[in-house]
C-alpha positions in Angstrom: 9.9 -26.6 -25.7 10.9 -24.0 -28.1 13.5 -21.2 -26.9 11.7 -17.8 -26.5 13.1 -14.3 -27.3 11.8 -11.9 -24.9 11.3 -8.2 -25.4 10.0 -5.6 -23.1 6.6 -5.4 -24.9 6.3 -9.6 -24.9 7.4 -9.6 -21.2 4.9 -6.4 -20.1 2.1 -8.8 -21.0 3.6 -11.5 -18.9 3.8 -9.2 -15.9 0.4 -7.9 -16.1 -0.5 -11.7 -15.3 1.4 -12.0 -12.0 -1.0 -13.4 -9.4 -0.4 -10.7 -6.4 0.6 -11.2 -2.9 -1.5 -9.9 -0.5 -2.2 -5.9 -1.3 -5.3 -5.5 0.9 -4.9 -1.6 2.0 -4.1 -0.9 -1.7 -6.8 -2.6 -3.3 -9.3 -1.0 -0.5 -8.1 2.5 -0.6 -5.6 3.2 -3.6 -7.8 1.5 -6.5 -7.6 4.2 -8.8 -4.5 4.5 -11.3 -3.2 7.5 -13.4 -0.1 7.2 -15.8 2.0 10.1 -16.3 4.3 11.3 -19.4 7.0 12.6 -17.1 9.0 11.1 -14.2 7.0 13.7 -12.0 3.5 13.0 -10.5 1.0 15.5 -10.0 -1.7 15.3 -7.1 -4.5 17.4 -6.7 -6.6 17.7 -3.5 -9.1 20.1 -1.8 -11.2 20.2 1.2 -14.6 21.3 0.8 -15.3 23.7 3.7 -18.8 22.9 3.9 -19.7 26.5 3.1 -23.4 27.5 3.6 -25.4 29.7 0.8 -25.6 32.9 2.0 -28.9 34.4 2.5 -30.0 37.6 0.3 -31.6 40.9 1.3 -34.6 42.0 -0.5 -34.1 44.0 -3.5 -30.6 42.3 -4.0 -29.4 40.1 -7.0 -27.1 38.0 -5.4 -24.1 37.2 -3.2 -21.0 36.6 -4.9 -18.8 33.6 -3.3 -15.4 32.0 -4.0 -14.8 28.7 -5.4 -13.0 26.1 -3.1 -9.4 26.7 -4.0 -7.2 23.0 -4.1 -3.6 22.5 -3.8 -1.2 20.5 -6.4 1.6 18.6 -5.1 4.6 17.7 -7.7 6.6 14.6 -6.8 9.0 13.2 -8.2 8.2 9.5 -8.5 10.4 7.3 -6.7 11.8 4.1 -8.6 11.6 0.8 -7.8 14.0 -1.5 -9.5 14.6 -4.9 -8.2 17.1 -7.0 -10.2 18.2 -10.7 -10.5 21.3 -12.2 -12.1 20.6 -15.2 -14.5 23.8 -17.7 -14.9 24.8 -20.9 -16.6 25.0 -22.3 -13.3 21.4 -21.5 -12.5 20.2 -23.3 -15.8 22.3 -26.7 -15.6 20.9 -28.3 -12.6 16.9 -29.5 -12.1 14.6 -27.1 -10.8 12.7 -27.4 -7.5 9.7 -29.6 -8.6 11.4 -30.8 -11.9 11.1 -34.4 -12.5 14.3 -36.3 -11.3 14.1 -37.6 -15.3 14.0 -34.5 -16.7 15.3 -33.9 -20.0 15.0 -30.1 -20.2 18.4 -28.5 -21.6 19.3 -25.0 -20.2 17.9 -23.1 -22.9 14.3 -24.1 -22.0 14.8 -23.7 -18.4 15.9 -20.4 -19.5 12.1 -19.9 -20.5 10.8 -20.8 -17.2 13.2 -19.1 -14.5 13.0 -15.6 -16.4 9.0 -16.1 -16.0 9.7 -16.9 -12.4 12.1 -14.0 -11.8 9.8 -11.6 -12.8 6.8 -12.8 -11.0 9.2 -12.6 -7.6 10.1 -9.2 -8.9 6.7 -7.7 -9.6 5.6 -9.5 -6.1 8.6 -7.1 -4.7 7.4 -4.4 -6.3 3.5 -5.1 -5.2 4.5 -5.2 -1.6 6.5 -2.4 -1.8 3.1 -0.5 -2.8 1.7 -1.8 -0.2 4.1 -0.7 2.8 3.6 2.9 0.8 -0.1 2.4 1.2 0.3 1.3 5.0 2.7 4.5 5.5 0.5 7.0 4.0 -2.6 5.8 6.1 -0.7 5.5 9.6 2.0 7.9 9.3 0.4 10.6 6.9 3.8 10.3 5.0 6.1 8.0 3.0 9.7 7.4 3.9 11.5 6.3 0.6 15.4 5.5 0.7 16.5 5.3 -2.4 19.8 2.9 -1.9 23.1 3.6 -3.8 24.4 0.0 -3.9 23.4 -3.6 -3.4 24.9 -3.3 0.0 22.3 -1.2 1.0 24.4 0.9 3.3 24.1 4.3 1.6 20.7 5.9 0.4 19.1 9.2 -0.4 15.8 9.8 1.7 12.8 11.0 0.1 9.9 12.2 2.3 6.3 12.6 0.7 4.0 14.2 3.2 0.3 14.6 2.8 -1.1 16.6 5.8 -3.0 14.2 7.7 -3.5 15.1 11.1 -6.6 12.8 12.3 -4.7 11.1 14.9 -6.3 10.0 18.4 -3.8 8.8 21.0 -5.4 7.2 24.1 -4.0 7.5 27.2 -3.9 6.4 30.8 -7.2 4.0 31.9 -8.9 4.8 28.6 -6.2 2.4 26.8 -8.1 -0.3 25.5 -5.9 -2.5 28.0 -6.5 0.2 30.7 -9.1 0.0 33.7 -11.8 2.2 32.0 -11.7 1.7 28.2 -15.1 2.6 26.1 -14.0 0.9 22.9 -17.4 1.7 21.0 -17.2 5.2 22.1 -13.7 5.8 20.7 -14.5 4.1 17.2 -17.7 6.5 17.3 -15.7 9.8 17.8 -13.0 8.5 15.2 -16.0 8.3 12.8 -17.6 11.3 13.7 -13.9 13.1 13.1 -13.9 11.7 9.6 -17.2 12.6 8.7 -17.1 16.3 9.7 -13.7 17.1 8.2 -14.2 15.3 5.0 -18.0 15.4 4.6 -17.6 11.2 3.9 -18.9 9.0 6.0 -16.5 6.0 6.8 -17.3 2.6 5.9 -14.2 0.4 7.0 -12.7 -0.2 10.3 -9.4 -2.1 10.2 -7.7 -3.4 13.3 -4.2 -4.6 14.2 -3.8 -8.0 15.9 -3.4 -6.8 19.5 -6.1 -4.2 19.3 -8.7 -6.7 18.1 -7.8 -9.2 20.6 -8.1 -6.8 23.2 -11.5 -5.6 21.8 -12.8 -9.1 21.8 -11.7 -9.6 25.3 -13.7 -6.6 26.7 -17.2 -7.5 28.1 -18.6 -4.2 28.0 -17.8 -3.8 24.3 -19.0 -7.0 23.2 -22.4 -6.5 25.5 -23.2 -3.3 24.0 -22.8 -4.8 20.4 -25.1 -7.7 21.9 -27.9 -5.3 22.9 -31.0 -6.8 21.3 -32.8 -3.5 21.3 -30.3 -1.3 19.4 -28.5 -3.2 16.5 -24.9 -1.7 16.9 -23.2 -4.5 15.3 -22.6 -8.0 14.3 -19.3 -9.9 15.2 -19.2 -13.0 13.2 -15.4 -13.6 12.5 -14.3 -15.5 9.1 -11.2 -15.5 7.0 -11.6 -13.9 3.6 -7.8 -14.2 2.5 -5.1 -15.9 4.3 -3.9 -12.6 5.7 -7.3 -10.8 6.1 -10.5 -11.6 8.5 -13.9 -9.9 8.2 -15.0 -9.6 12.0 -18.4 -8.2 11.2 -20.1 -4.8 11.3 -20.2 -1.6 13.9 -23.0 0.4 12.7 -22.5 0.5 8.8 -18.9 -0.1 9.0 -17.2 -3.4 7.7 -14.5 -4.5 10.3 -11.5 -6.1 9.6 -8.2 -7.4 10.9 -5.2 -7.4 8.6 -2.4 -9.8 9.6 0.0 -9.0 6.3 3.5 -8.9 6.9 6.6 -7.4 5.2 10.2 -8.2 5.8 11.8 -5.3 7.2 15.9 -4.9 6.4 16.7 -1.7 8.1 16.1 0.0 11.6 14.2 3.8 11.7 17.6 5.4 10.8 18.3 3.6 7.9 21.1 1.5 9.0 21.2 -2.2 8.0 19.8 -4.7 10.5 22.0 -7.9 11.3 19.0 -10.0 10.3 15.7 -8.9 8.7 12.7 -8.9 11.0 8.7 -9.3 9.9 6.8 -6.5 10.8 2.9 -6.0 10.3 1.6 -3.7 7.4 -1.1 -2.5 10.3 0.8 -1.7 13.6 -0.5 -4.0 16.4 -2.0 -1.3 18.7 -4.0 0.4 16.2 -6.9 0.9 14.5 -8.0 2.7 11.2 -11.4 4.2 11.1 -11.8 5.3 7.1 -13.5 5.7 3.8 -12.5 3.3 1.5 -12.0 3.6 -2.7 -11.1 7.3 -2.7 -7.3 7.3 -3.5 -5.1 5.8 -5.8 -1.6 5.7 -7.4 0.0 7.7 -9.8 3.0 6.2 -12.3 5.9 8.1 -13.1 7.1 7.3 -16.7 9.6 4.7 -17.2 12.5 5.5 -19.8 15.2 3.0 -20.6 17.7 2.2 -23.4 16.8 -0.9 -25.4 18.6 -3.4 -27.3 18.6 -1.2 -30.4 20.7 1.7 -28.6 17.8 3.8 -28.4 15.9 5.3 -25.5 12.0 4.1 -25.1 9.7 5.6 -22.4 6.9 3.5 -21.0 3.7 4.3 -19.3 3.0 1.2 -17.3 2.9 -0.1 -13.5 6.1 -2.4 -14.1 8.4 -2.2 -17.1 10.8 -5.1 -17.6 14.0 -5.1 -19.2 17.0 -7.6 -19.9 20.7 -6.7 -19.9 23.0 -9.1 -21.4 26.6 -9.6 -20.5 27.8 -11.9 -23.2 31.6 -12.1 -21.8 30.6 -13.4 -18.6 27.5 -15.7 -19.7 25.1 -13.8 -17.7 21.8 -12.0 -18.0 20.2 -9.3 -15.8 16.8 -9.2 -15.1 15.3 -5.8 -13.6 11.6 -4.7 -13.0 11.3 -0.9 -12.8 7.9 0.9 -11.3 7.8 4.4 -10.4 4.5 4.7 -7.8 3.2 7.5 -5.9 0.1 7.2 -3.4 -2.1 9.9 -4.5 -4.2 11.1 -1.6 -7.7 13.2 -2.9 -8.6 14.0 0.8 -6.3 13.6 4.0 -9.2 14.1 6.0 -10.7 10.7 4.7 -9.5 8.5 7.6 -8.4 8.7 11.3 -6.3 6.6 13.2 -6.6 5.5 16.9 -3.7 4.3 19.0 -5.8 2.3 21.4 -2.1 1.0 23.6 1.1 1.3 23.4 3.1 -0.7 21.6 4.3 -4.3 22.5 
């Protein structure tokens, strides 16, 4: 295998071909992309208002109406920049899965390890975007903690808010695990709330794992869906992805359960945990009723110094960089991305908290 010399441009082509991890929320709700010439991302959004045309009295030519205004948010794009160090020790031994009698040289293994490391770094960036998508949908904001060192003890916090307020919290006996739940009514109320505020009809329901299991144990809910005289919904669960189950339909809305998880390394206050914990992208006790494919991601420009000593800017999702440390026989592989979720309509979804979190 020939030794390959990697440049930023050649690695950009490799990054775009990486097989992504589960990015269900990003793909379903934040599919559009926009690239900016600066580190700032602009988000334009407006509320329709549903104005009615005024009637005009006889002999009157017309009534002047004001245009609907819109808001523009200017956000400095946060910076994702995971990196790995490649040393001689990493290249002198057989890789996992490599034949025991392999005659590969360290130079040849360098090519393979570079590709593998950049694939891993890109998957980390994609998971970070999926977490941002989850935070927007369920919290109405994204909390970005920019760490100042590899120890991740100190950080600078940035909060990006999206003015979302369609939150429904069930209480008392009305909780789905309470004594008098009305699951179909709760879903219909959320559907009407989204339609009224956004003038768009929801087409997707996503349930947390506990919410789904509780719904499937509710005889009243299942009986309503099984009413032969009125087709209220169909429940035919099947996995369409290792982490996504298509449950069926309620009205015209597709119902999913999403089991995707991420590794949480810090508590709510930003303190480093003694041991990372796995958390679901969809809170177990919540249900999302939403309009799909209306939002996106904006990407701030990435500027970095190249090996020729000059700064260069890239408009891309992820930008690789290799820093060579000749004195210590090491390479640093870095992958930078500057994503910002762009919400075109903060009323296009509602969240139901159906029970207490276990």
